[in-house]
N, C-alpha and C positions, 0 to 999 in steps of 0.2 A: 503494499499499500505506499502511494506517496507521503512523503515526510511532510510534516509542518514544521516548517523553519522558523525559530524562535531568534528574536534579536534582543542586544547583543550577542554575536558568536558566542561560543563558549568552547574550548579546546581545552579538553582535560589532560592534565599533564600526570600522564601512567608510563610507568618505565616498563618496555617488552623486553621479551629473550629474542634480541634480535639476531642471534645467533642459530636458531631455531627454524626461524621461517626465512627462507631465502627465493632468490631469481624470481621474485615478483615482477610480473611479466602482463603487460595488456596483448592478447591474443586478437581479437579481432572483434569488432563491432557486431553486433547480434542484428537479424535480419528486423526490419521496420515494424514486422508485426507482433515483434517480441519486446516491443519497447519498456514493457512490465515484468519482463521474466521475474519470476517470485520464489521458484523454486527449482531445481536441478539433480539428476542422478547421472551416471554413466553407466549403462547396459549393453551390451555386444555392441560395444567398440561406436557407441553413439551416446550424444549428449540427448536426455529426456529434458524437456521444462514446460511452463506453463505461465501465463499471466495470471495477474491477480485479481481482484475485486471489478466485476465487471466485465471481466474478459469471459470466453467462450469455454464450454465444459470441452477443452480438447487438450490433448498431449501433443507436443511438438517433438519430432526429432531430428537432431541437427549432425549433420556429417562434420568434425571437426577440420576436414582437409580442404574440403568444398568451402565451409562456411557458410551452408545454405540448408535450409530445411528440405528433406528429404522423405519426411512421413507424417502424417497428422495423423491421430485417432481418438475418436470421439467415445467419451463415457455417456450413454446415451440416458440412463436414469441420474442423471449427475446433474446440477445446478452450481454455478462457482459465483456463490454468494461473496465469497473472500478466499480464493486458494492463496495459501502462504507457503506451502514448502509440499516437497515429495520426497521419499524416502522407499527403500526396498529392503527385501530381502530374499533368500534363495528361490521361493516360489512366488512372492506376490511385490506387487508395486503399492505404494499407500499414498494417499493424497489428502493434505490436511486441508479441510474447510475450516480452518481456524482462527482466521483475522476478523478480531473483534475490538476495532477502532471506537466504538462508542462504547463499548464495554456493558452493553444491555442484551446482547445475544443467547437466545434460549436454545439454538438450533445448530450447535456447535457440532460437526462431525468429521468424520476419517473416511474415505472411499477406498476400501482393497480391492484391487483388482488382481485377477491371476495373470502371470507372466505367458503361460500358456495360451490364455487369449488375446493377451497384448500381442503378442510375436504373431498370430496368424489371421487376426481380422485386425479392421479399420474402425470397427462399431462393437463397442463392447458392454457389458454390463457390470455394474460393481455391488459388493456387499459393502453395507453401509455400518459403522461403527459410531455410534451416537455417545455425546459424552458430556457430562458437566462438572464443574470446582464442587467440593464437598465444602470449601471455604467461602465461596460466593454467597454471600445473603443481600446483598445491594443490586438491582438490576437498572438503577438509575441510568440513563444516557449522559454519558459524560464525555464528549469526543475529544481525542486526545489529550484525556486528562483522567486514565483510568489504570488500573494495575491488572485487568484482565484481558488485555490484547496479547496474540500470539503469533509468531511466524515462523518458528524452528520446531521441526518434526524430525527424530532419527528413530531407524531402527535398532534397539538396544540390546535384545537376545531373541532368542527363537520364540519367544511368547509373549514381549511386550514392545511397545513403542513408549519414547520418551518425549514429549513436549515442553517446551521451555517458555517462559512469559517474555512480552516485550515490554512491559511497565511503563509507561509515559510518565509515570509521577516521580519516582526517585531513582529508576533506574534499577531495584533490586530485583533479579530474576529467580523466579522458582521454577524446579522442575517438577514435572508430575509424571508417572508409569502408567500408560493407558494399554490395556490387554489388548492383543491382536484379533480377538474374538469378535465376530460382528453381533450386535446387540447393544444394550444401553448399559453406559457404566458411570459412575459418580467415583470422581478420583480425587487423590489427597496429594498435596505436596509433600515433596521431602525434605528432612529436618533441616537441611544447609543450604543458605541462598547465595548467589552470587551479585555481587556489587559490581553490575558490568561496565560503569561509566558511559552509558550509551545507550543505545536502542538495539536489541538482540534480533536479527533478521533471518537468521538461518543457521544449520547445523548440521553436521554429520559426523556419525560414531563409525570409528574405523577398528573393526573386529580383528583385522593382523596385527594392531599395535596397541589395541585395547585405549587408545586415545580419543577424547571427545573433542571436537573443532566447533566453535560458534563465531559466526561472523556477525557483524552489526558496525554502526557509524555513531557519531556524535552528533550533537542539535548542528555543529557547522559542516556536516556531512564529511567528515574526516573517517576513513573506514578504519577496522580492528578488525583482528583476530584472537580470540581466547582459545587456549588450548589447555582442556581439563585431563590431568591423569594421575594415577596413583590411588585413586577412589576408592571405597568398597562398595560392591555392587546393589548396596540398598541407599546408595546418599553418595550421587554422581559429582558433588561439588565440595566432597569431604577431603579431597589431595591435594594435590597442587596445581593453582589456576592462575595462568599466564597471560597477560594480554601484549600483542604485539601490536604496534600503529602500522598499517601499510601507507605510509607517508610519502612513499616516491609516487605513488598514484595521483596525488591530489583528492579534490573531492571527489567521492563517489558515493552513490547509493546502492551500499552493498548490501544485495538482497536473498543470496543462495551459496552454498558452498557444499561440496562433493569430494569425496576422496576416489583416485584413481588406481592408486595402488597404495602402498604401505609410505610412500614419500610423493605422492604427485596429486594436486589437488586443484578443481577448477573453481572461480567465483564468479556468479554473474551480477552484475548491478544494473537498475533502472535508469532511463533518460529522467532527467528533472531540468527544471527552469526557474530560478526565483530573481528578483530584484530587491536590491536593499540599497540605499544611500545612492540612489541613481545609477547603478551597477547592476546590469542582468546577468547571470551567472548560469549556464546550461549546459549540459554535456549529454551524449548518447549513451544506449544502453549496449555494454558490452561484455564479452568472455575476459576475465584476469586467472591467471596459473601463478602457483607459487611450489615450491618444492620445501620438504622436511629432511632433517636426519634421523628419523625414526628407526626402531630395529623392530624387527618381527617378533612377537611373542614367541619365545624358544626356550628351551633347557639350554643351560650354558654348555652343553657339550656338542651344539650344533653346527656341524660343518656348513660353510658357506664358500667352500672355493668352487671351482668346476668340475668336482668328480662325476657330477650327476648331471644329465641332461636331459629334458623332455621333447618330444618331438611327435608330430605338431604340435605348436602351440600358440596361437590357441587351436584348439581341437574341437573337432565335431562326431567323430563316429569312434575313434582309438586313439589311445595314449601308447608310446613308446616309451619307455622308461631303458636309460643306457647310461652306464656307470663303469668308471675306469679300474673300480674295487668291485668286488663280488659283494652282493647285498642280500639280507636275511629275507625282509620284508618289504612291502610298500603300502602305506596308509594315504587314503584320501579324506579330508576334511572339507566342510562346507565353510563359508564366511562366516558362520557361529561357531565355528572349530566342533561341530560334530561329527564323528567318524563315519563315513558312507561307504567305506571299501577298506580293507584288509586282504593280500594275499601275496603271493611269491611270484609272481608272472611279471615278466617284462612287456608284454602286450595287454592293455585292460580295454575292456569294451565300455564306452562312456554313453551308450545309446538312450540310458536309463537316467541319465544325468541331466537335469533340467540345464540352461543356459546360466551363467555366471560365474562368479570369482570363486577358485577351490585353491587347496594349499595340499601338495603333495610330499610325504615324508617318507624319505627313505632310509632304512635301517641298512648301517653297511657293517661288514663282518668285523672290522675293527674297533667294536664297541661306539662308535661316532654315527652320526647320521646327517642328513641333507634335507633342507625344508625349501621346495620351490613355489612358485605359484604358477598357478595353471586356468586359463580362461578357455571356458565351455563356451562353444558355441551353438 
């Protein structure tokens, strides 16, 4: 949703871990029809995004090589009241109709769509997850001045989503766990909050590293990223939370973030235009990338050299495992680290695997092992 710019400008003095986030770069301008891109995921080597409130009930697929929309999918039983984020797991895509700029919505919902349906049809039907906040008792409309707006949604584990409030009042963000089961749910806030020093507008949880990244911007449209790590599973802000300001981008209304792999991320921004002090400032919607130096969650004995190779990768039907040393077994885990396969063969049939990101763990006979990323198309 478009930001309301408050004057005078206020830029928060927050120190970030600049060594962690690097190579921040503008990739390309988004197509004009996506000037209000508000959520993003990376699936089947394509970006999938949507517009926010007032947009159509459609998902748009973008080829990052051609920079063009290559496919559009309509959610037939959905209305874009205020779509603010999108997330995914191995089998489903979740669209968060969670925007609540006035603070008085009683129809908050998440649309759950099957990846199998998404990949085979351009018109699909969603299951619906309705929810409300157990701690909201006042539904008086208060535009841009309430604590019940939300724009960030992530797939947290196999059973749950997690939503993060935007909070126009004081920037204190709460985290709510929402079951992935269609139906009606009343959700409660986790105990620890985040003083975000701005407006949280998107999120992504990277299961390969166990890190949560939240994107947002200050009142002066200065974009930032929060890195949350080392938390316990029942309290996502209980660990170390570090903010990095993306100052090299200048003013950007950063709206969405997604991980590509353990160290690669994309951000989308909305177009904006405002006038202050006789000057007009405007910018187009764009795609931004950055990288990190995170490590994949693993045993300290992990072997990370070139002893093991997977091919083809991405794979469609069959995966071949080649090793310079004899290996004892091969295990394949999904993006939530659930084991889906274990065997000793060097050729593995993948026809029953859904498209997505997987991790292949090869146990070597030297009591070490290698972990490799696999993309199934």
